[in-house]
N, C-alpha and C positions, 0 to 999 in steps of 0.2 A: 505494500498500499504506500501511496505517496500523498503527498499532502498537495491537493489539487489548486487550480488558480484562486488566487484571493478575491476578495469583493470588499466594497463600501460598507462600512458598518455606522450604522447611526445610535449606538447603545451610550452607555455612561461614559465610556470613553473615548473622548471625541477625537476625530482625524484619526483613525485605528483602523484596519483591515483585518478580517477573519479569514479562516480557512474555507467557509461555507459562504456560498451566496445568502448575504444577509435579507435581502428581499424576498428571497424563496423562503426563509425561515420565518419572519415576520409572517407572510402570506399564510403559511401551513399554520401556524398556530392562531393567528384570527380565524382561519377555517375550521379549526378543529372542533370548536363547540366546548373547548375546555373552560370552565370559568377559573381554574387555578389548574396550574401546570403541577404544582407540588400534590396536588389531591389527585392527578391521573392514574389510574390502574396501569398494571405494567402492560397489559394488551393496548391499553389508549396509548400507552408510549411507543410502544413498538409499531402500532399505525400511524403516529407521527413521525416518526424517522421513516418508515418506509416510504412515506408522502414526500419528504425531503428530500430523500434519495432519489426517487423516481423522477422528481420534478428537475434536480440539478444534475443528476448522475454522479453526483460527488457520494462516496461511502464514509460512513461514520464508524468510528471505534463503538462497537455495540456493547454494553454492558448492563443493558436494561432488563433483559429476559434471562432466567435460569434454565437455557435451553443447554442440554449436553452438548458437549464438543466433539467428545472421542469415538471412534467406531463402536459398534456393538458388537460382542463377542461372536466369534464364527460358531461357537457350539450352538448358541441358540438360534442365530439366523439358518442353520442347517436342519435344527430340528424343525422349526417352524415349517421351512420347505417342505420336510417330508411329510408332516402332517398334513400340509395342504395337497400332497401328491395322494395321500391314504383317502381323501375327500372329506375329512372333517369339517369343511367349510361349509357344504350342504347339511350339515346336523347341528341341531342347539345343543348348546353342551350343558350338563346341570348346572343349576342356579349356583349350587355351592362349591361348585369347582369338580374338576377332573381327580379321581385317587392318587396317580402320581404326583401331581402337583402338591395336593392337601399334604403327604405325606413328607414332600422333599421341604415343604414350608417349617412344618413341625420339626423336622431335623436341624435346619437352618437357626432354627430360634434354640434348640438346646444346644448347638455345636457353637455357637456364637455372643448367647446370652447367657447360657447356662440357666435355661428357664425351661420347663417342661409342659408343654400343652398338649392336647387330645388333637390329631391331623383334624379331625371334622370340625374343629374348630377355628379353622386357618382356611381363609377365603379369598378366590381371586376375585380383585376388583378392578374395575375400567380405569385404572390409574388411584391413587392414594386419595386425590380429590373425592373421587366416588365413597372411597372408603371412609373419608370425615362425613362426608354426608350422611352416609347410612349409620353412623353413630350418632349425628345431630339428630336425625328422624328418629332415634328410637332410644337412646341413651336418655336424652333430653325431654323424653316422654315420659319416663318410668316414673314420676312424681309429680302430679298436677300441680304443687304448691311452688315447685320450683322453676325459676326461668331459663336456665341455660347454662353458657360455658363461661369458664372463668379463664381468660387468656392471660399467660406469662410472657407478655411480650417484651421485645418484639417479636413479629410472627410474620407468618404467611398471609399476604391482606386477603387472600381470595376465602379462607375459611370463616372471615367474619362476614364475606359477603353472602355466604352459603347461609349463615345463621340471618342474614337480613332477608333473603329470600324468602326462608322458611318463616319468618315473623316472629323467630325467638330472640328476646332479650338477650346481651351479654354481657360481662364485665371483664375489666381488661389494667393492667398495670405494668409499666416497664419496670422487669426485675433486674435490671444492670445496677441500681443502688441499692437491692435488697438480697444481696448474696449472704452465703453463709448463715451463721444462726439469724440473722436479721430477716431472713425470709419465713422463717416460723409466722412471728409476729404480722408481717404483711399479708400472708395467706389468712391468718385468723381474722383479721378486719374485713375481709369479702366472704368468709364461710361463717361466722356468727351471723350474717343476714338469714343464713337459712335458705337461701334462693340459688345455690350452686350445685347444678346437676352434674358436671364434669369440669375436670380441669386440664387442659390442654397447652401443651408446649413443644417445640422441636429440639432435638438434638443430634450434633449441631445445632446450636441455632442458626435460624435463619431469619435477619440478616449478618448478627453480631458476631456468630459462629462463637459465642462463647458454649461451655460445657457443664451442666450441673455435675456437682461431685456426688459422690455415695452418700455423703452427709447431707447433703440437701435434697437427694432422694429420697431420704430415709424421711426427711421433714414432709415433703410434700405426700409420701405414701402414707404414713401414721395419721394425719390430718385428714387425708381423703379417706379413712378408715373410720375416723372417729366423726366423719360429717357425713357420711355415707354418699361421698361423691365418688365417680368412678374417673379415674385417670386415663385420659387419651395421648399416648406418647409417641408423636411423630418422628417416625426415623428415615426420613428422606435422602439421608446423606449419612447411611449407616455406616460405620467403621471409618469414617472421614475424617477424626481428630487424628492426624497424622503425627501427633506427639507419641502415640501409642501404637502400637502393634497389635490390633483384633482381627488379625488374619488368619490364625492357625486355628483348625476345628477342633473342636475339644480341648483347646489347650487356654491356659491362663496368660495374660489378662484378657477378659470377656468385655465386650462392647457394656460397659455400664447402664443400667434401666431401672426403672422404678420396678418392673415386674419381679424384680428377685426382693422386694420388699413391703407387696402387697397384692392379694389374689382378686384386686378390684380394677384391672387394667385391660385396654383396649391398646394393641400396637398397630400404626399406620407405617408399612415397609414399602419403599418406593423401589421398583427396578429403571426407573428412569435414567438416576445419576449412576449408581454404583455399578449397572450393568448396561449402561449408555441405551437402553431401550424403551426411549421415551415414546418413539412414534407409533407405536404398538398399543399403546396405553392399558398396561398390565400392571397391577400392584396386589398388594397383599394385607390381608386385614386379618389380625390375630386375636381372637377373643379367650381372656383367661377361662379356665374351665369353670371355676366359681360363679362367674360372671354370667357366662352363657346359661349356666342352669337358675339363674336367679328368676325367681317371680315377683313381678310388679303389675299388681291389679289393674293403674292406671292406664299401664299399654293398650289394654281393652277398648281402649276410647278410639283407637287407630287400628289397631289389630285384630284378628280372630283367637289369638293367643296371649296369654300374659306372661311367657316364658321369653325372656329377652335373647337368646339365640334363635328360637323359632322365629319371632317377630324381626329380628335382624335378616333371616334369608328370606324366608317367605314374603315380609311384608315390604322391609326397606327396599334390599336389593332386588326383588321380582319387580317392583316400581318403577325403580330408576334402569334398570337396563337387562332384568332376565338374565343375567350372568354376565361372564365377561368374555372377550373373545376366544374361540374353541383352538385356533393354532397357534395363539400367541400362548396361551398357557402349555402347551407342548414345549414352547421354546423356554420359558421362565423354567418349568419343571428340569430341562436338560441343562441349563446352565447351573442351577441350584445343587442338582446332583453332583456336576463336576466340582463345584465348590465344597460341598459336604464331605466328598470323597478325599478332599486336599488333591486333585488335578488341576486346579485353578486356584490362584491366588486373587482374591476380587479386590482387595486394596491396590495392591500391585499397578491395576488396569486404572486407576484412577488418581493416583500421586501426581501426575501431570497437573490438577488444578490447585494442590497445594504449591508445586513448585512456581507457575505462574504467577500465583498471587504473590508469593515472597517476592518476586522481580517487580510487579505492577506496584505494589505498595512503596515500594522504593522509588520508582519514576515518581510517583505522585508526592512523597514526601521532601524527595530532591527540590522539587519545583513547587514549593511553598505550601502544600495540602498537608492536612493533618489528618490521622485516622481517629476515627471518634470511639469506636468501642476498640480499644487498645489493649486492655489487658482483661485476663480471663482470671478473676479474683487477684492473686499476687502474681501472676505468672503472664507473660507477653501473650497475646491471642495467637493463636495458632493460625498458621496460612493453610488457605481452604476454598471452597467453593465460591465464597462472597466475602468481601470485607467493606468497610463504611469509611466514607473520608468526608470531610469539609474544606472550606476555605476562609481564612480569616477575614473577618467583615461582611461577609455574606450570608443570607439567612439560606435555606434550603431551596426555596422557590426562586431567589435570585440564582444561587448557584447553578441549579438545573436549567434555569432560562438561559444564563450565559452561557454554559458550555454546549449549550445548542449550536451557536455561531461559531465553535470551534471544532465540530464534528464529533463531539463525545456524547453519549447518551448514557443514561443510568435512571434510578425512580429514586423518589422523596423518601426518607426515614420516615416520616409523619405518615404514611400510606400503611406502614407496620405496626404502627401502636407505640411508636419509639417518642420519647420525651424531647429528643435531640434534634428537634427540628432546622437546626443548622446543617444537617448532614444528608449525605446520598449514600444509597446502596450499589457498589459494582458487583458484577458478576464476572468470574474469570473465564467462563466456560467457552465462550464464542470467540475470544480475542486468539489469534495464532502469534506465535512467537515472532513471527515474521512480521508484525503489526507493531510489535513493542519500540522501533525508531522512531514510527509515525505519532505514536500514544506519546512518547517522551518529547516529540516536535510540537505537538499539539498542547500539551501541558505547559510548554517553556514558554510558548507564544502566549498562551492565558495569561500564566504568571508574569510575562514582560508587562502586559496590559493592565493587570490588577494589583501587582505588587507594590506599586507606589503611586502617587498622585503624579499626573501627568498633565501637564502647562500645554499653553496654546503652542508655545516655541518647540515642544518636545518633539 
């Protein structure tokens, strides 16, 4: 990638030029219908950048979407092709999933989390987003006196959108300032309302990349049990805390999980990132044995059974999609089997994200930017799929808008539930190493224009 012809710009820095046609950026912003760019969703930002690129022919350094940028494993691809050749595309799969996949999901959870679950309680879903939706449709309806989910933010913005679409209330707080023992009192302030049905967080965190410790997971588990709330653990980036090696089946250390501290949990496990299989929309929903068999009479307001597992499968999942792609289930089963058997190291395949993040963060900080969520308790934040950044003197709204003129895209942290409204989220996945020089050039250009006052004679 090269920085393409410059264009005059009439932004706050007078008499300057920027890498992207300023009039085209302005027209796209005005025509987008966005009232505030800092409140734009991930998909809205993608559409905006697509529009600018289409109108100008100029390419952006694209960091707004968490789209995996690595090739899928051939084992998965070949297994799906073979399944299609056998004719599975003509046959509806069982809603609860094919038996080989259910067995391998249960093995995966045991091998890498050291948690035992019945294979019957392991369900394929159309990505983890469908898994979350199924949870909201069932878990948040187990008790009519409760309102919904407590989100430990920052987090994935679409999960809150799902709650809004369902008409569910929810609560949230930015967990960054309430780590360690402080987490208990903060959780209590919400649980004491008696309105929390479920607690949801991601680990590693999207977008801050923080990881709860075993102490914090124990706090969450104990309070969830005490207040009869269900913990929904979003493991979209399974094993991707590269500070530790969680890649050996059945061998410690295991991926930390709340599932080792409570029997009232649901796990959302994505194949999109760790197995680079995003396009086939296949994920995993794992329900603890105790929760699966729990009866909640209020479920009968919506479903024929008050048994949570039954309502989950034959109520929510049936209504959402009648199951997940038949051939993709065989793909996921095959790659999980290879990982479970120790034939494939799933972490090795995604270390590239962390290595790229290490370089990219340095490019940002060398050009005057700051990392917003920079520590994980008392340790430096890990390098991973996401990182967060800000620029002194600019709000998140201003920074996001200004970067558009320099050919760099991201999303505002405010949309993730973060209180760091000065910051943006960057995703490393789509950036190629060959683009690092262009990224550095554009960040340096931005820093020259914004790093100090520019007078008329400059």
